[in-house]
FITORBA-596066 format. One record per atom (N, C-alpha, C, O): residue in one letter; x negated, y, z negated. Coordinates in steps of 0.05 Angstrom, whole numbers, plus 5000, padded with zeros to 4 digits. Last residue first. Layout:
<kevex=A c1=X c2=Y c3=Z> $
...
***
This chain:
<kevex=X c1=3050 c2=0633 c3=6993> $
<kevex=X c1=3047 c2=0604 c3=6994> $
<kevex=X c1=3056 c2=0594 c3=7021> $
<kevex=X c1=3055 c2=0570 c3=7026> $
<kevex=X c1=3015 c2=0696 c3=6995> $
<kevex=X c1=3039 c2=0679 c3=6999> $
<kevex=X c1=3031 c2=0650 c3=7000> $
<kevex=X c1=3009 c2=0642 c3=7006> $
<kevex=X c1=2988 c2=0741 c3=6949> $
<kevex=X c1=2984 c2=0722 c3=6970> $
<kevex=X c1=3008 c2=0704 c3=6971> $
<kevex=X c1=3021 c2=0699 c3=6951> $
<kevex=X c1=3022 c2=0804 c3=6935> $
<kevex=X c1=3012 c2=0778 c3=6928> $
<kevex=X c1=3005 c2=0762 c3=6953> $
<kevex=X c1=3014 c2=0768 c3=6975> $
<kevex=X c1=3026 c2=0870 c3=6908> $
<kevex=X c1=3025 c2=0852 c3=6931> $
<kevex=X c1=3012 c2=0826 c3=6924> $
<kevex=X c1=2992 c2=0826 c3=6909> $
<kevex=X c1=3063 c2=0882 c3=6847> $
<kevex=X c1=3038 c2=0881 c3=6862> $
<kevex=X c1=3041 c2=0863 c3=6887> $
<kevex=X c1=3056 c2=0843 c3=6886> $
<kevex=X c1=3130 c2=0881 c3=6852> $
<kevex=X c1=3109 c2=0896 c3=6839> $
<kevex=X c1=3084 c2=0895 c3=6856> $
<kevex=X c1=3084 c2=0907 c3=6878> $
<kevex=X c1=3163 c2=0847 c3=6876> $
<kevex=X c1=3172 c2=0875 c3=6875> $
<kevex=X c1=3153 c2=0892 c3=6860> $
<kevex=X c1=3158 c2=0916 c3=6855> $
<kevex=X c1=3146 c2=0792 c3=6919> $
<kevex=X c1=3141 c2=0809 c3=6895> $
<kevex=X c1=3153 c2=0836 c3=6898> $
<kevex=X c1=3154 c2=0848 c3=6920> $
<kevex=X c1=3191 c2=0745 c3=6943> $
<kevex=X c1=3172 c2=0766 c3=6950> $
<kevex=X c1=3170 c2=0785 c3=6927> $
<kevex=X c1=3190 c2=0794 c3=6917> $
<kevex=X c1=3233 c2=0710 c3=6935> $
<kevex=X c1=3206 c2=0700 c3=6933> $
<kevex=X c1=3184 c2=0719 c3=6940> $
<kevex=X c1=3161 c2=0712 c3=6942> $
<kevex=X c1=3279 c2=0738 c3=6979> $
<kevex=X c1=3275 c2=0719 c3=6958> $
<kevex=X c1=3245 c2=0710 c3=6958> $
<kevex=X c1=3235 c2=0703 c3=6980> $
<kevex=X c1=3281 c2=0805 c3=6993> $
<kevex=X c1=3272 c2=0779 c3=7004> $
<kevex=X c1=3266 c2=0761 c3=6980> $
<kevex=X c1=3249 c2=0767 c3=6964> $
<kevex=X c1=3338 c2=0847 c3=6982> $
<kevex=X c1=3312 c2=0836 c3=6973> $
<kevex=X c1=3306 c2=0809 c3=6987> $
<kevex=X c1=3324 c2=0794 c3=6992> $
<kevex=X c1=3388 c2=0862 c3=6994> $
<kevex=X c1=3368 c2=0871 c3=7012> $
<kevex=X c1=3340 c2=0860 c3=7005> $
<kevex=X c1=3321 c2=0862 c3=7021> $
<kevex=X c1=3422 c2=0848 c3=6953> $
<kevex=X c1=3426 c2=0834 c3=6978> $
<kevex=X c1=3405 c2=0843 c3=7000> $
<kevex=X c1=3405 c2=0832 c3=7022> $
<kevex=X c1=3404 c2=0883 c3=6911> $
<kevex=X c1=3398 c2=0855 c3=6910> $
<kevex=X c1=3402 c2=0840 c3=6937> $
<kevex=X c1=3387 c2=0821 c3=6943> $
<kevex=X c1=3374 c2=0943 c3=6936> $
<kevex=X c1=3398 c2=0928 c3=6929> $
<kevex=X c1=3393 c2=0898 c3=6930> $
<kevex=X c1=3379 c2=0889 c3=6947> $
<kevex=X c1=3304 c2=0944 c3=6918> $
<kevex=X c1=3327 c2=0952 c3=6934> $
<kevex=X c1=3352 c2=0938 c3=6923> $
<kevex=X c1=3351 c2=0925 c3=6903> $
<kevex=X c1=3237 c2=0958 c3=6908> $
<kevex=X c1=3262 c2=0950 c3=6896> $
<kevex=X c1=3285 c2=0961 c3=6912> $
<kevex=X c1=3286 c2=0985 c3=6918> $
<kevex=X c1=3194 c2=0941 c3=6963> $
<kevex=X c1=3205 c2=0960 c3=6944> $
<kevex=X c1=3231 c2=0949 c3=6932> $
<kevex=X c1=3244 c2=0932 c3=6944> $
<kevex=X c1=3150 c2=0884 c3=6963> $
<kevex=X c1=3173 c2=0899 c3=6974> $
<kevex=X c1=3182 c2=0919 c3=6954> $
<kevex=X c1=3180 c2=0915 c3=6930> $
<kevex=X c1=3089 c2=0851 c3=6985> $
<kevex=X c1=3109 c2=0860 c3=6965> $
<kevex=X c1=3130 c2=0876 c3=6979> $
<kevex=X c1=3129 c2=0881 c3=7003> $
<kevex=X c1=3054 c2=0791 c3=7005> $
<kevex=X c1=3059 c2=0820 c3=7005> $
<kevex=X c1=3076 c2=0828 c3=6982> $
<kevex=X c1=3078 c2=0814 c3=6961> $
<kevex=X c1=3084 c2=0726 c3=7019> $
<kevex=X c1=3062 c2=0745 c3=7016> $
<kevex=X c1=3071 c2=0774 c3=7017> $
<kevex=X c1=3092 c2=0780 c3=7028> $
<kevex=X c1=3127 c2=0687 c3=6981> $
<kevex=X c1=3124 c2=0702 c3=7005> $
<kevex=X c1=3103 c2=0723 c3=7000> $
<kevex=X c1=3103 c2=0737 c3=6980> $
<kevex=X c1=3118 c2=0663 c3=6931> $
<kevex=X c1=3127 c2=0647 c3=6953> $
<kevex=X c1=3123 c2=0660 c3=6980> $
<kevex=X c1=3116 c2=0647 c3=6999> $
<kevex=X c1=3056 c2=0690 c3=6906> $
<kevex=X c1=3085 c2=0687 c3=6904> $
<kevex=X c1=3093 c2=0670 c3=6929> $
<kevex=X c1=3076 c2=0664 c3=6945> $
<kevex=X c1=2998 c2=0708 c3=6867> $
<kevex=X c1=3012 c2=0695 c3=6890> $
<kevex=X c1=3041 c2=0693 c3=6884> $
<kevex=X c1=3051 c2=0694 c3=6861> $
<kevex=X c1=2938 c2=0728 c3=6844> $
<kevex=X c1=2966 c2=0737 c3=6845> $
<kevex=X c1=2978 c2=0725 c3=6871> $
<kevex=X c1=2970 c2=0731 c3=6893> $
<kevex=X c1=2896 c2=0687 c3=6807> $
<kevex=X c1=2903 c2=0696 c3=6834> $
<kevex=X c1=2932 c2=0704 c3=6833> $
<kevex=X c1=2949 c2=0689 c3=6824> $
<kevex=X c1=2843 c2=0679 c3=6764> $
<kevex=X c1=2871 c2=0685 c3=6766> $
<kevex=X c1=2876 c2=0697 c3=6793> $
<kevex=X c1=2861 c2=0715 c3=6802> $
<kevex=X c1=2796 c2=0627 c3=6748> $
<kevex=X c1=2804 c2=0650 c3=6763> $
<kevex=X c1=2834 c2=0654 c3=6760> $
<kevex=X c1=2849 c2=0635 c3=6755> $
<kevex=X c1=2744 c2=0602 c3=6703> $
<kevex=X c1=2769 c2=0601 c3=6717> $
<kevex=X c1=2775 c2=0627 c3=6732> $
<kevex=X c1=2761 c2=0647 c3=6728> $
<kevex=X c1=2694 c2=0607 c3=6681> $
<kevex=X c1=2708 c2=0582 c3=6677> $
<kevex=X c1=2734 c2=0580 c3=6692> $
<kevex=X c1=2746 c2=0558 c3=6694> $
<kevex=X c1=2630 c2=0634 c3=6685> $
<kevex=X c1=2658 c2=0636 c3=6695> $
<kevex=X c1=2671 c2=0608 c3=6694> $
<kevex=X c1=2660 c2=0589 c3=6704> $
<kevex=X c1=2577 c2=0632 c3=6670> $
<kevex=X c1=2597 c2=0632 c3=6648> $
<kevex=X c1=2626 c2=0632 c3=6658> $
<kevex=X c1=2645 c2=0631 c3=6642> $
<kevex=X c1=2530 c2=0590 c3=6700> $
<kevex=X c1=2550 c2=0612 c3=6705> $
<kevex=X c1=2571 c2=0610 c3=6684> $
<kevex=X c1=2583 c2=0589 c3=6680> $
<kevex=X c1=2477 c2=0560 c3=6726> $
<kevex=X c1=2487 c2=0569 c3=6701> $
<kevex=X c1=2505 c2=0594 c3=6705> $
<kevex=X c1=2495 c2=0616 c3=6711> $
<kevex=X c1=2490 c2=0550 c3=6796> $
<kevex=X c1=2479 c2=0541 c3=6770> $
<kevex=X c1=2493 c2=0552 c3=6746> $
<kevex=X c1=2517 c2=0554 c3=6745> $
<kevex=X c1=2515 c2=0558 c3=6843> $
<kevex=X c1=2487 c2=0566 c3=6841> $
<kevex=X c1=2474 c2=0558 c3=6815> $
<kevex=X c1=2450 c2=0560 c3=6812> $
<kevex=X c1=2569 c2=0547 c3=6839> $
<kevex=X c1=2551 c2=0527 c3=6852> $
<kevex=X c1=2522 c2=0533 c3=6848> $
<kevex=X c1=2505 c2=0515 c3=6848> $
<kevex=X c1=2587 c2=0595 c3=6817> $
<kevex=X c1=2589 c2=0570 c3=6801> $
<kevex=X c1=2570 c2=0549 c3=6812> $
<kevex=X c1=2557 c2=0535 c3=6797> $
<kevex=X c1=2580 c2=0630 c3=6860> $
<kevex=X c1=2565 c2=0634 c3=6835> $
<kevex=X c1=2565 c2=0609 c3=6818> $
<kevex=X c1=2544 c2=0603 c3=6806> $
<kevex=X c1=2616 c2=0607 c3=6897> $
<kevex=X c1=2587 c2=0608 c3=6903> $
<kevex=X c1=2571 c2=0612 c3=6878> $
<kevex=X c1=2550 c2=0599 c3=6875> $
<kevex=X c1=2664 c2=0618 c3=6869> $
<kevex=X c1=2656 c2=0590 c3=6875> $
<kevex=X c1=2626 c2=0589 c3=6881> $
<kevex=X c1=2612 c2=0571 c3=6871> $
<kevex=X c1=2663 c2=0673 c3=6872> $
<kevex=X c1=2661 c2=0660 c3=6846> $
<kevex=X c1=2653 c2=0631 c3=6849> $
<kevex=X c1=2637 c2=0620 c3=6834> $
<kevex=X c1=2668 c2=0681 c3=6927> $
<kevex=X c1=2644 c2=0691 c3=6913> $
<kevex=X c1=2641 c2=0677 c3=6886> $
<kevex=X c1=2618 c2=0671 c3=6879> $
<kevex=X c1=2720 c2=0661 c3=6933> $
<kevex=X c1=2698 c2=0647 c3=6946> $
<kevex=X c1=2671 c2=0656 c3=6933> $
<kevex=X c1=2653 c2=0639 c3=6929> $
<kevex=X c1=2749 c2=0700 c3=6906> $
<kevex=X c1=2749 c2=0673 c3=6895> $
<kevex=X c1=2725 c2=0657 c3=6907> $
<kevex=X c1=2712 c2=0642 c3=6893> $
<kevex=X c1=2741 c2=0743 c3=6941> $
<kevex=X c1=2732 c2=0745 c3=6913> $
<kevex=X c1=2730 c2=0717 c3=6901> $
<kevex=X c1=2710 c2=0711 c3=6887> $
<kevex=X c1=2766 c2=0723 c3=6987> $
<kevex=X c1=2736 c2=0727 c3=6987> $
<kevex=X c1=2725 c2=0731 c3=6959> $
<kevex=X c1=2703 c2=0722 c3=6953> $
<kevex=X c1=2819 c2=0722 c3=6967> $
<kevex=X c1=2806 c2=0698 c3=6977> $
<kevex=X c1=2776 c2=0701 c3=6977> $
<kevex=X c1=2762 c2=0683 c3=6968> $
<kevex=X c1=2832 c2=0775 c3=6956> $
<kevex=X c1=2830 c2=0756 c3=6934> $
<kevex=X c1=2815 c2=0730 c3=6942> $
<kevex=X c1=2801 c2=0718 c3=6926> $
<kevex=X c1=2843 c2=0805 c3=7000> $
<kevex=X c1=2814 c2=0802 c3=6992> $
<kevex=X c1=2810 c2=0783 c3=6969> $
<kevex=X c1=2788 c2=0777 c3=6962> $
<kevex=X c1=2897 c2=0810 c3=7003> $
<kevex=X c1=2884 c2=0791 c3=7021> $
<kevex=X c1=2855 c2=0786 c3=7014> $
<kevex=X c1=2844 c2=0766 c3=7021> $
<kevex=X c1=2910 c2=0851 c3=6967> $
<kevex=X c1=2916 c2=0824 c3=6960> $
<kevex=X c1=2902 c2=0803 c3=6978> $
<kevex=X c1=2895 c2=0782 c3=6968> $
<kevex=X c1=2873 c2=0902 c3=6949> $
<kevex=X c1=2881 c2=0890 c3=6974> $
<kevex=X c1=2885 c2=0860 c3=6969> $
<kevex=X c1=2866 c2=0845 c3=6966> $
<kevex=X c1=2848 c2=0927 c3=6906> $
<kevex=X c1=2877 c2=0928 c3=6908> $
<kevex=X c1=2888 c2=0919 c3=6935> $
<kevex=X c1=2910 c2=0927 c3=6943> $
<kevex=X c1=2796 c2=0909 c3=6907> $
<kevex=X c1=2802 c2=0937 c3=6916> $
<kevex=X c1=2832 c2=0940 c3=6922> $
<kevex=X c1=2839 c2=0955 c3=6940> $
<kevex=X c1=2791 c2=0863 c3=6880> $
<kevex=X c1=2797 c2=0861 c3=6908> $
<kevex=X c1=2804 c2=0888 c3=6921> $
<kevex=X c1=2816 c2=0889 c3=6942> $
<kevex=X c1=2780 c2=0880 c3=6829> $
<kevex=X c1=2761 c2=0862 c3=6842> $
<kevex=X c1=2766 c2=0858 c3=6871> $
<kevex=X c1=2748 c2=0850 c3=6886> $
<kevex=X c1=2824 c2=0911 c3=6815> $
<kevex=X c1=2800 c2=0925 c3=6822> $
<kevex=X c1=2780 c2=0906 c3=6836> $
<kevex=X c1=2764 c2=0915 c3=6853> $
<kevex=X c1=2872 c2=0863 c3=6835> $
<kevex=X c1=2868 c2=0889 c3=6824> $
<kevex=X c1=2841 c2=0901 c3=6833> $
<kevex=X c1=2835 c2=0901 c3=6857> $
<kevex=X c1=2848 c2=0794 c3=6833> $
<kevex=X c1=2864 c2=0816 c3=6844> $
<kevex=X c1=2855 c2=0843 c3=6832> $
<kevex=X c1=2833 c2=0845 c3=6822> $
<kevex=X c1=2821 c2=0756 c3=6806> $
<kevex=X c1=2814 c2=0761 c3=6834> $
<kevex=X c1=2829 c2=0784 c3=6847> $
<kevex=X c1=2822 c2=0792 c3=6869> $
<kevex=X c1=2798 c2=0757 c3=6743> $
<kevex=X c1=2822 c2=0765 c3=6758> $
<kevex=X c1=2813 c2=0772 c3=6786> $
<kevex=X c1=2799 c2=0792 c3=6790> $
<kevex=X c1=2763 c2=0705 c3=6713> $
<kevex=X c1=2761 c2=0728 c3=6730> $
<kevex=X c1=2788 c2=0732 c3=6744> $
<kevex=X c1=2800 c2=0714 c3=6756> $
<kevex=X c1=2744 c2=0686 c3=6650> $
<kevex=X c1=2765 c2=0682 c3=6670> $
<kevex=X c1=2765 c2=0707 c3=6687> $
<kevex=X c1=2767 c2=0729 c3=6676> $
<kevex=X c1=2686 c2=0660 c3=6619> $
<kevex=X c1=2701 c2=0682 c3=6631> $
<kevex=X c1=2722 c2=0672 c3=6650> $
<kevex=X c1=2718 c2=0652 c3=6664> $
<kevex=X c1=2667 c2=0631 c3=6556> $
<kevex=X c1=2670 c2=0630 c3=6585> $
<kevex=X c1=2687 c2=0653 c3=6594> $
<kevex=X c1=2702 c2=0665 c3=6578> $
<kevex=X c1=2638 c2=0597 c3=6501> $
<kevex=X c1=2647 c2=0622 c3=6514> $
<kevex=X c1=2649 c2=0618 c3=6544> $
<kevex=X c1=2634 c2=0602 c3=6555> $
<kevex=X c1=2644 c2=0561 c3=6446> $
<kevex=X c1=2642 c2=0557 c3=6474> $
<kevex=X c1=2654 c2=0582 c3=6488> $
<kevex=X c1=2678 c2=0587 c3=6486> $
<kevex=X c1=2605 c2=0573 c3=6388> $
<kevex=X c1=2629 c2=0579 c3=6404> $
<kevex=X c1=2624 c2=0573 c3=6433> $
<kevex=X c1=2603 c2=0579 c3=6444> $
***
């Protein structure tokens, strides 16, 4: 069997701070460069607009901004 890990750069790995996903991903890149590493991919929470927003009336929502977890913006 070909085994490998996919790492979620968000949630507990970033201490629930969406901006820390970048440093988590950089750590994974460093681990991959160092040699034998079972990590095969990463998951990053992102959306068109960074951060998140509370659920509000549809005309009050920012298009492309998460209403759940905070995300990195594009």
